[in-house]
N, C-alpha and C positions, 0 to 999 in steps of 0.2 A: 451426273458425274458418279462414277463408281465409288463405293466406299471400301475402305481398307481397315480391317479389324486388327488393331495394334495392341489389344489388351493383354495378349499373352506375352508380347515382347515387353511392354511396359511393366508388367508385374514380374518379369523373370528375374529382375535384380533383387527382389526382396526375399529374405531380410538383407539389409545393406551389408554388403561384403567389404572387407578391408580394402582400402584404396579407391573405392568408388566416390567417396566424399572426402572432405578435409577432415584432419584430425579433430578439429574443434567441432564441426558439425556432427561427426560420428559420436563424439562424447557428450554432446548436449542432451541434457534431460529435459523432457516436457514438464509443463506446470502440473504439480501434484494436485493442486486445488481444482484445476479444470478437469482432471481425470476423475476425481471424486464427484464433481458436479455432473459429468457425463453419465456416471453410474446411477446417480439419483434421477436424472431426467428419464433413464430407461425404466426405472422402477415406477415413476410417476405415469409413464405411458401405459404401464400395464394395468393401471387403475388403482394402485395402492396410494393411501394418503401419506405424505411425507412433509414434516415441518422442516423445510430446507434452510439450514443456518450456515450454509457453506460459502458461497461466493460473495465477495465484497462488492456487491452490485445493488441497485435499487430496482424494485418492481414499480414501473410508472403508475400502476393501479393504486399502489400504496403511497408513493412519493413522486408525483409529476414534477417535471422541471418548472421553473418560474414561468408564469404566464407571459410575462414581459420578454423573456428570452425566447419562448416559443413563437410569439407573435413577430419578434425581431427577425428570427430566422426565416420565417415565411415571407416577411416583406423584403428581406435582402435577396431572396431567390426570385421574387416577383420583379425587383429592380434590376435583375440581370447580373447579380454578383456570382457568376458561375465560372469565371476564368482563374488562371493561377494567381494566388496571393504572392506578394514579396516574400522571399525565402525566410526573412527574419520576422515576418508578421505584418499584418495590415497596419498602416500608419495610425489609423484611428484607435486601434487597440494598444499599440505601443505608446500612445499618448495617454490613454485612459489608465494603463497600468501604473505609472508613477504616481498619478493622482490617487488612485486606489491604495496603494502601499503607504503613501504619506497620510491619507485620511484614516485608514483603518489600523495600521501598524505603527504609525509615527516614524517611518523610515523614508528618507529622502535619497532616492537614487536617480542618476541621469537616465534618460531614455535609452541610451546605448547599453545599459546593463540588462535590458529586457530582451528575451528571445522566446518568440511564440512557436509552439510545435503541436503535433496532433496528439495531445495528451501528455501525461507525465512520463510514460515509458521512453519515448524517444529522447526526452530531456535526460533522463538517467543515463541511458546508453550514451548520449552525447557527452555527458560529463566524464564517464569512464574513459571514452575514446580521446577526450581532449587533454586529460591530465595524466594519463597513465601509458606507460611503455610495457612491453611484455616482460614479465618477472617482477614488476613493482609490487609493493605490498599494500593491500587494502585492509583496514581494520573494521571489522563488522561485528557489532554486538549481536548476539542471537538470543531469542528469536528475532528474525528479520525477514522481511519480504523480498525475495527473489535476488538478493545481492549475490548469492552464491552463483547464480546462473550468469550474471554480468561479469563476475570475476572470471568465469570459465571462457566467456565469449572474447574477452580482450586478452587472454593469456596472462593475467595477473596472478599474484599469490594472495592468499587471504590469511589473516589472523583472526580466528573467530573467537570473541570473548563471550563466554556464556553468562547470562544473567539469569537469576532465579527469583522465586516469589518473594524472598526477603526484601528485594528492591523493587518489587512489582515488575520485574523483568526488564528494568532499565538500568543503563550503565552510568557509573560515576566516574569521576576523575581517576580514582585509584585503580579501576579495572582497565582503563585505557591508556594511562600515562606510560606504562612500561613498553607498550607497543608503538608509541607516537614517534620516537627517534628513528625508527626504521620505516615509517610509513609514508606513503605519497598521498593517501586518501583515507579519510575517516567518514564513515557513513552513519548518520544519525536520523531518526525518524521520530517526530513527536507532534500530536499523539501517535502512538505506535500501533501499526499494524504487525502483529496480530492481536496485541493484548488490550487495546483500548485504554491504556494508561499514558500519562503525560509526564514529561520531564519537569522537574522542579527547577527553580531559579538557580540554586547552588549546583545542581548537576550540569546545567547548560554552562554556567559560569566557569566551573572547574575544568571542563573539556576545552572550552575556548581559551581560557588562560594558558593551559598546557601547550595547545597548538601554537599560540602566539609566541610563547617563550621559545619553543622548538624552532619557529621560523626565524626569529631574531638570531639565534645561534647559526642557522643555515645561511642566513644572508651574509654574515661575516665570513663564513667559509666558502662562499660562492656556490652553495648547493641549492638545488631546486626546492621549492617549498612543499609543505604538507597542506593539502586542501581538506576543507570540511564540506561534504555533501549534506545539506540539511533539508531533508524531505519533510515538509510541513503541509502536505496536501490536505490534511484534516483540521487545520488550525481554526477554521471557523465553526467546527463542530466539537468544541470543548464543552464539557458538562458544567452545569451550574456549580460555582465555587472553584473551578479550576482555571488558572491563569496560563496562557500560552506565552512562552518566553522565546526569543530569537537571540542567537549568538551576538548579532551586531548591535543590539540594543544595549547589551551588557558590556560588550568590549568592542567599541565602534571600529578599532583598527582591524578586527576580524573581517570587515568588509573586503579587504584585499584577498582573503583566503576562503570565504564562504560562498557556496553556490546553492541557491534555494531551488527546490523542486516544488511547483505549485500548479494550480489549475482549477477548472470549474467542475470537475467530474464528481467530487464528493460533496462540497459545500452546496451545490445546486442540483444534486442528484442527476447530473448530466454525463453519466459515464460513456454514452454512446455519441455524444455531441463532439468530442475529441478536440477540446481546446485546453492546452497546458502551456506553462511557460517556465522559463529559468530566470533567475535573477542573481547576478554575481559581478565580479571584476570584469571590466570591459574587455580586456585582452583575451581572457578565457571564453567569454560570450562570443566574441568575434570568430574565434576558431570553431566554437560549437556551431555557430550560424553557417559557416562554410560547409560543415559536415551535413547538417540538416538540409541544406540546399542540394547537396549531391544525392542524398538517398530520397529526397522528396517527402520527408515526414512533416509536411506542413499541414496546419489546421485548415479545414475547409473555409473558403473566403466568406460565404455568407454567415457562417457561425461566428467567425471572428468579428464581423461587423456588429452582429446582434450581441455578443459578449461585451464589446466596448460600451455599447449603450447601456447594458445592465450595470456594469461596474461604475458607471457615472450616475446611478440612480440609488443613492443610499437608502432612501425610504422604501423602495421596492425590495432591496436586499434585506433590510431589517425585518420587514413584514414576512418574507419568505422564510428567513432563518428561524423566526420565532415559531412558525408552524412546524418546520422540519425538525428542529431540536426537540420540540415538545413530543412529536411522534416517536423519535428515536429514544428519548428518555423513557417514555412509557414502556416500550418494548424491552430496552436494557434493564430497567428497574424491575419489571416483571420477572425477567429471567433470573436476575441476581436474587431477588426476594424468594423466588421459587427454589433455587439451589440452596439458599441458607435455610429454608424450611426443611428440605430433604436432609441437609446436614444435621439439623437439630433433632431430627428423627432417628438419627443413627445411620443413615446411609452413607457410603464412602464417597462423598462429593464435597466440593468447595467452590467458591468463585471470588473474584476480586472486584470491589466496587468500581463501576465505570467511571472514567474521567474524560473520555473523549472519543471521537471517531464513531464507528458503528459496530464495535466489537465488545464482546465480553469474554474474559478469560475464565475458564472453568476447570475444575479437576474432577475427573470421574476415574476412580481407581479401585475397582473391585477385584484387584489382581489376586490370583490364587483361587478365586471362585470358579464355579462351573455353570454354564448355561443349562437350561432344562434339558436340552439334548445331549449333555455330557461334555461338551467342548470347554476346555480350560481357557480362561482369560488371562494371558500372561503378557501381552503387549498392548500398546495404544491401538494398534490396528485391529487386534482382536476386539477391544472395547468398542471401537468405531463401528465395525461391522454388526457387532451384537446390538448396539443401540439403534442402529438403522433398521435391522431386520425385526427386532422385538418391540421397539417403541416408535418407529417411523420418524426418527429424528436424525437429521444429517448435520454433521459437524466435522471440523478439520483438526487432526492431530498436530502437535507442534513440530512433528518431524518435517512437515511441509514448510517450516520456516527455519530449518537449520539446526534444530535441536535433536541430537541422536538418541538420547536416553528416553526410556519408556517410564515416564513418571505420572502419566494420566492427565497431562495438560492438553487442553483443546481450545480452539477458537470458535466462537459463535458469532455469526454475523446476522443483523437484524434488518437490513435494508430491503429485503425482498419477501418479508413475512408480515402478516397482520397480527394485531393483538389477540384476536380469537384463536389463531393458530398456535400461538405460544401458550395460551391458557390451556388449550386442549392437549398440547404435547407434554406439559409438565407432569400431569398424573400418569401419562403412558409411560414416561421415563422412570418415575418413581415405582410404578408397578413392575417393570422390567428389571430393575436393580433388586427389588425384593424377591423376585423369582429366582435369583441366583442362589446356587447351593454351595 
C-alpha cells in the first residue's frame, strides 16, 4: 500500500487560527504545573541534578502502592476482569464504599450516593456540569487547584476569594458569605492543594451554616440551591495532631447540598491506578452518572475490583497509611525545618508548618536582589527560574493556583523525592540565596 505524507497539511493550521476550534477550546489554558514539570524533565535528561518538588505525584520507588492493591489488580486481570464496568462503578466497589465511609468517617450514606469514575478529575468535571448552567457563579477561594480551568470549560463565572498567610491560605465564613447569595457552587478543598493546610472545625461549620441558611431562603422563593463541592482527596493524609472535618458531620442537613470528591490516588499513592468517586445527594449523583457514562470516564474494571477488596481490609489500610504518613512527614518536616533555619540565618524565606496532604507552603522573596549574572529578581517566575538554575530545586509558584500577585509564595510537593535529595538540596538553595547581590 502506498503511503501518503500528510505532515505538511496537518501542521498547516498551526498556530490555531480563529474559528478553527470552539471559543472554549481556543481560550483553554494548559496546566501550568505540567509545563514546569516538562521543563524539569528536559533538564534532568541533560544530566543535571534536580530536586523536583513540583508535581503532586508519587514516585513508586519512594512510595509504592499497597501490596494488597497490587496483587488484587493482577488477580483481577488474571480472572478476566477486562470488559466494560457498569457506568456508575462495579457493584462490589459501590457496596464497599458505604461501609468504608461509615467505618472511617462515621458517615452513613445510601449506595446510590456513590459514583465511581476514573480518578477525581472526571468527578470534579461532572459536578460542574451537573449543577451549573452557563453564566452561573462559582465561588473559589484561592490558592486553588484547577478550578479556574473548570469554570472556563463550562462557561461559568467565578468569584475568586483571595486567602492569605494570616489564615494559612484557608477561607472562613466571613470571606465567603458575601458571595453565597449569588452562588450556585462553592468549592472547598481540605487538606488544601497547594498549601498542605487543613480547615479547622469553625471554618467548615461557618461555611456550611451559611450555605444551609441561604438554601432555606431559596427553597421558600422557589430558587435553585447553592451546592458545596468538598474535595477531600487528601483526608487520609492529615498530619499528626490535625483533625479532618466534613460539612455533613457538623451540619447533617448539608448532605442535601454537599458533593464530595474522593479516591485512592493520594491516600494509597495510586495516582495512575485511576479510581475515584463522588459522594452526594442521589439526584445529583444520578445525573453525574449519566454524564460519566456518555464520556466513558470509567475506572478500569480490574482496578475497581481490587480497590473494593482493599477498602474492606482496615488492617491493611492502617498498616499502609502508617508507613506512608511517616515517610511524608519526614520529608515535609525536613523541608520546613530547613526553611526555618534559613529564615533564622537572615535569608528571605519562610514556611508554614504542614498539616496534611503532600505539600509544604514556602515563601522565597529575595525581590529587588540580583543574580550573580546581573538579572534582577522581581517576580515569582524570576525566583522560580533562578532557584531551578542556581540550586537545582524545582517548585511551583502560587500563580499556578490562581494567585495573581508576586509575593514569593510557592508549593513544594514531596511525593516524588527521597529524604537524601531534600537534605542535599537545602544547602544548595541557601547558597544560591546568599549569592544574590
